[in-house]
N, C-alpha and C positions, 0 to 999 in steps of 0.2 A: 144385573140383581135384583130379584124383588124379594121383599122382605113382608111376610103375611103374619100377623100373632092375634092371639084371644087368650081368652081367660086360660085355656087349657094348656095350650101349645104355643110355638113358634117354627118356623121352619125357613129353611131359604131354598129359594128355588131360581137356579138358573137353566138357560134356556140355549140349547147348541145346535148347531147345523152341521152336518156331515157332508162332506163329497161323496160321491159315488160312485160308480164305473161308467154310468153316462153322463157328458159335459152336461152341464147344468142344472142336473137333477138333484136335490140336497135331500138326505134326510134329516130331519127335525125333531129333534128330542125337546118335548114339551115337559110342561111345571104342571104337578099337582100337588093343590095342597091338602091334608088330610086333618080332622080334630072332630070332637064328638057334635057338633053343625052336621056333618057333614064332609061335602069335598069343593073346590075351589079350583078352576084349572084355566093357565094360563094358554092358548090356541097360537097366539101370534102376538109376537111383541119386535116391534121395527127396531129398537134398540138392541137387540140383541142378535139382529139377523144381516148375514150377508147382503149384501144391494142386490145379488143375486136372486133371493130369494122375498124381497122387499115387495108387498103388493103396494106400489105406487097407485095404482088407479084400481080403487073396489068397485067393481061393476055389478058383481050380482054373489048372494048365496046361498046354494042352493044344500038340500038335505036329502039321502034318496036310505029308504028301511028294506034291506035285503033279508029274505029267511035264509037259513043253510041251505047251502048249496046251489046258490043262485049264482051265477056268472055271467058277469058284465061287461062289453066290451068285444073288441080294443076301440075304442072309441079317440078321435084325434080334434084337439080344437085348436083355432087360429088363436089361442090366448093361453097366456101359463094360469094356474089356478093350486091353492094348498090345499091338500087331502088329510082330511082327520076323521078318526075312528070316536062316535059320540058314545058307543055302548057296541060291546059285541069284537070279532077280531076277522079280518080279511087275511089273503094270499093275493098281494097288488102285485101285478105286471107293469112294466112301463118299457115299451119301446120304440126305439131311437129312428124316426122314419125322415128326419132332416137330413136331407141329399148333402150337404155344406159342412153337416157334423164332422169331426174329429170319429166319434163312436157311432157312427152310421149303420143301422142295420142288428145293432146290439140290442138285448132284452135283458133286463136282469128284476129279479124278484124280491119282494120283502114283505115280513109279516106286521102287520101293520094292527094294533089291538087299541083296546082302552086300556088296559093292563100296562103296556110296556111305552105308553106315552107316545108313540110313535108317528109321526105326521107322515108326509109327503109332499116337496114342492115337483112338480111337474112341469117343465119347459112347455111352451110353445110349439106346437108341431109334433108332439111325440103322441105316440098308441096307448091309451091306459085302458086295463081291465084288473078285475079281479075278483076272486070266489070266495063268496060267506062262508065261512069257517062255523059259525054260529048266527043265531037271528043278529044282526047289524043296523046299526044307524051310521051315515058316513054321512060328512060335512064339506061341500066346495066353498074353499075363499077364491072367487073368480078374478082375475082381473078385464073380462070379460061380458056381453052379457050372451045367453046359450040362443044360438040362431041356426036352426035347423039346416038352413041351404048351405050351412059353411062348415059345418061338422064331417068327417070325412070316418067310415067306421071301414074295419079291415077285420076279418075272421079269424079268432082266437087260436082254431087249430090248421092256420094254412102251415104246413109239411113244409114250406122255405122259409118259415121264421122258426119252426120245430121249437116250441115255448110249451116248458114242462110244466104240468098242470093237475095238483093231488088229483085224488079219485072222488067221486063222491060218496060223503059220508054215509048219505042215508039214500038205498038204493044204487041203479048201475046210472043215472042221468043226471046231466046238469039239468038247474032250472032256467033256462035262457028266454028270451024274447024271440018273437019272431023273426025281428030287425035282426039281431043280432046273431042268431042260429043261420042266417040265412045272407049274413054278409058276404063281402066278396073277397078275394086273395088279393094279397099284396100287389101281385104283379096287375091285375085287373083293376086294382084301383089307383094305382101309382103307374101306370105304362111308360111313364116317361123317366122314370128314372132310369139311368144308364147305371149304374154302380152296382155290383153283383151283391148279395148279402153274404152276412158271415158265413161257413159252412164247420166251423170247429168250435169248441168251449174248452178251452183251456188255463189254466190258474196257476200263473204261476209267481210263487212266491218270493220275494226277491228281486223285484223286479228294476230296482234301480243299480242292479250291481253287474259284474259285466259277464257274470253267463246267463242271469234275464234278460239282461237287452241281447244277446246274440238269440236268446229262444227267441223272441217275439218277435226278430228281425225274420228270422225263419221261415214261422209260423205263419207272421202276416199279425199288424197289429188289429185287425177287426177280430182276428180268432181268440184272441189272449183276452185276459183279466188280470189284474196285475197288483198285488202289495209291497210295501216299503214298510219301512222300521223306522229310519231317521230323515233321510235325503227323499221329499216329496216329491212324488212325478205325477203327471197331468193324468185324472181321471183313472189314478189307482187311488187304492184306498189304506190305511196304515195296518198293520198287524205287526205287534213285538211279539217275539218269541219268547221274550223272559217274563210274559204275561199271561200266556194263552193258557199255563196248566193251571192258572189259579183261575184263569176264566174262561171255559171252555165255551160258551155260548158265543162268544167273539166268532170261535171257529164253525159253528154250527149258523148261526149266521151268515158269513160269509158263502159258506158252502148252499147255504139255500137261496144266496143271492144268485149265486153264479153259476150253479147247476153243472160242474162242468164233466167233463169226461176225463181228461187227467189234470193231475195236480205235479205241477214240478215243485218240489221242495230244492231251491237253491240256497233262503238265506240260510246265515251259520255265523259262530262265531270264527273266523278264522283266522285270527290275529297268534301264532301259534304260542310264543312267547307273553301275551297277556291269558291265555286258556291257562299256562304253567301258574301263573299268579291268583286266577278266579277260577278255582276249578268248578266250586259250586255252579257258577253260573255257564261253564261252558258244558258241564251236564243237562243243563235247562234247555240251554240253546240249542244245543246239536246231537241232544239225545231225546230227553222230554218230551220236546214241543214235536218234534218229529214224528214220536211214536204216537203222541195222541192224535195229532192230524190227521196218519196214516190211518187210525183206525176209524177214525169218525167220517174219511172220505169215502173209506169201504162202505161201509152204510149208509153213505149216498149213492151207490155204484160207479166211484171214478177209479181208475188207474194212477199208482203213484209212482213218479220215479223220483227219487232221495239223489241227490249227489254226496259222493263220498271224496276218500282223498289218497293217495299213495304211500299217507303218513301211515298207515294201518299196520306199514312191512317195518320192519326194523334199519332196512336201509343197510344191510351190512352186503346184499348179491342179488341187487339187481340190475338191469329192470326184472319187474315181477309180473307173471302170468295170473290169471283168476285163482289155479289152484296152489299157489303158493302159500305156507304159513305164514300166516296173519302174526305179528307182536309187534304190538307200535311201541314207541320210546317215549313218548311224552303225552300230553294230557288230552291235547288234541286230537292225535291220532287214536289216544283212547274212546274218546267221546263219540268221534265218528264211526268205528270198530260196532261200541257198542249198541250206535244207531243201526247200522246193518242189520242186525241181528233182529232188535225190534219191529224196524221196520217189513222185516220179511216173517216174520214170527206173526205180526198182525194180518198180513195181507198176502199171501202167498204166489199173486199174482204181481207183487211190486217189482220193480226195474232199480237196479239200485248202478250207479253209475261211478266208478272209480276216475278221476282224472287228476292234473298235475301241470303247475305253473301256467296256470292260465294267462294269454295275455291277448289283446285285442282291444277295438274301439270301445269308450265307456265315458260316459259323461264327465264322471269325475277324475279321471285322468290320476286312478291313484296307482295303476299295475307296474311292474317292473320296467315295461320300455317304455314307459310315460316317463317314469322319475331318470329313466337312464338319458332318452332324450333331452330334458328339460337342464339337468346338469351339464352335458356336453356342449348343449348349444350356449348354457350360459359362460362358457369356458373353464369351466369347475373336473376337476379328476373327479373318478367313479368306482368305486372300489366294488370288485366282483370275486365272488368264490371260485377257485378254482380248484377246488379237491369236494366238492359236490355235485353228483350225476343227476342229471334227471331226463324228461321228456317232454320238452317244452310244448305247449298245446295250445294252438290257435281258436279262439273262443267261437270266428265262425264255423269251424272245421269241425268243432264240440258240438256248437248247435246240431247241424246236419247227421253227424254221428247218430246223437242221441233221438231225432224227432223220428229217423230213419229205422233204428230199432222198437222205437213205440208202435210206427206205423205194421210193423213188423210182429207186434205182439209179446215181443219176447220179455221174460223175467229173470229174476235171479241176477247177478253180480256180471259186468262188464267193463272192460275196461275202454276208456276214452282216449286219447292222449294223441303226439306227435309220434314221427319215427324216427328222429332224432336221439339219441343219445350223447349228451355233452354237459359239460361243466356252464355254473352259471356265466363265466369269464368267456365260455367258447360262444354262448348264447348272444352275449351283449356283442362280441366282435362279430357277429352276424349281422346282428340288427344294424351295429354303427354304419359296418361299410356298406349296406342296401340305402341306409340315408344318406353318406355322404358325411359324417360328420369325421370329428378327426380323435381315429384310436390311438393315438398317444395318450388319452386322457383315460385309457380304460386302467385300473391297478389291479393288480392279484394278489390276494389276502387269503391267508388258510382258514377254517372253520377254528381252527386251534388261537389262531390270533385274536379274531374274534369274541372267542368265550375268554381268554385273557383282558382284552379293553375290557368287556359287560363285567367282569369280576373286579376288576379295579376301581368301574364306576358303581360299584356295588348293586347291578342290577342284575335279574335274572334273566337266564337264558336257556330257553327250553333244547333239549339234547334233539339232535337232526343226524340222521343217517347220512352216510357219504355217498352211498351209492343205491339209490331211490328211483322212480321211472316206471314206467310201467308196458309191457307187452300188449300189442291190440291183436296179436292175429285171430283169436274168437270173434272178435268184433270185424276183421275184415274179410272173413270168412261169411257171416253174417251177411255183411252189406257187399255183397260180389260187386267188383269193377268202381270201388269209392277209394280213392288214397289220399292222407291228410296231404295237405301242402307243407314245404319244406320250410325253415324260419323264415328264407331270405323269398320266395314266393308269396308266403303270408302277409310279412311287411308292404310286398307289391301289392297285393290285393286290397291292404289297410289301405293306401295311398290312393287308389285309384278308383275307393268306394269308400271314402270318409263318411265318419258318422260320430257322434259326440262331440269330446274335446279334441281339440287339431294336434296331430302327433307333430307339425312343425311348427308348432308357437304363435 
């Protein structure tokens, strides 16, 4: 933190660097100090920069002045550079042309301006281009000297890259150099690159959870951008749902950066008992944030997929079909039902997916099956409800169903769940037998027993219906030929194709 003071004012300035969706690409939030004398800007500070952003070997500083509607790029240099806007504003695009990179082929866009203090650190080997939104002066702090023989250019309009560029502000044509306007395509420039380029742009909100991870696995990592809330994921950015309503700019920045075709809203406050004790946060995270995101996503031309739950029903007569009367009996279910209505009100093309008791591979190992396996491997008993019915859903099947519904341009409410109706005890028994664990360690308990124990301990427990679960006939008709795996089949598939935390310990 640097402190600057004058006779008329004192200002604390802190430079921060943020990971982006491209490996090694950092957004740098600069520091500016204003007083009655004018302006002081801190463009680069090694002390406040991560090692990836440090300019260890400063070789050249360059300045480019561009008129409004000038489009430069895509230019690829063999050295990294820090790009800063001295005055004006640009729509800045970076494409990862590094074949060995985990984000190879992806492109992202940022608005860089003298007003938002944003700079960007571009790794060597990435293509860079920008459109001047007004007359702009851009400064490059380079770790190498410009050498035309080592630079590589690619057409910014290459259809295989499919980069979105805003329309020119004046007239119908961009102002470009002859070199940039006749630059070769990606394939012509890099014929040796054998990997295929991304073919889709999917934004997965809540990529650290099991549903988000399953979607990325199904869609392909190269076709996905992701956000996390608390559990950091490489090459994803942080987005906290409990703060976006008060700061919608972060959503517009995210949508500008990723320009998605589809936005999957997986993130939620799913702790049912926790929602009961903090209804305000449940409303913000489960209703207000998804509603805002849907409204903004629609303005960017993206389709929204919102994940909901069977808790929108009272649990008296399940499993339920899509036309059944909704009647939630807890705060979590109400927040999700309210969100369903708001999401579809904001965007009539939105797809609402109701699911239940999701299990499958994940990094954190928090779901029911992980907890069950962990306890039994340690020789401990595991209490399971034997009077609450549902339709357990394998996360990989869920991802397959959802992405196929999206591909078929479905809208409205669809149920995506397993076909077997069973209690938690029956579910646990199937898992334990498949894993070869000690079935005698399973203990049957009733909902009334758990409620009594919670009351004695002074804890709040949300009401839960005893007969929940979802019927999936509508989804199966739409996805003719697809059939979800049974619990036994899904556990065997999980073991055959492990991912994340090991199920075997």
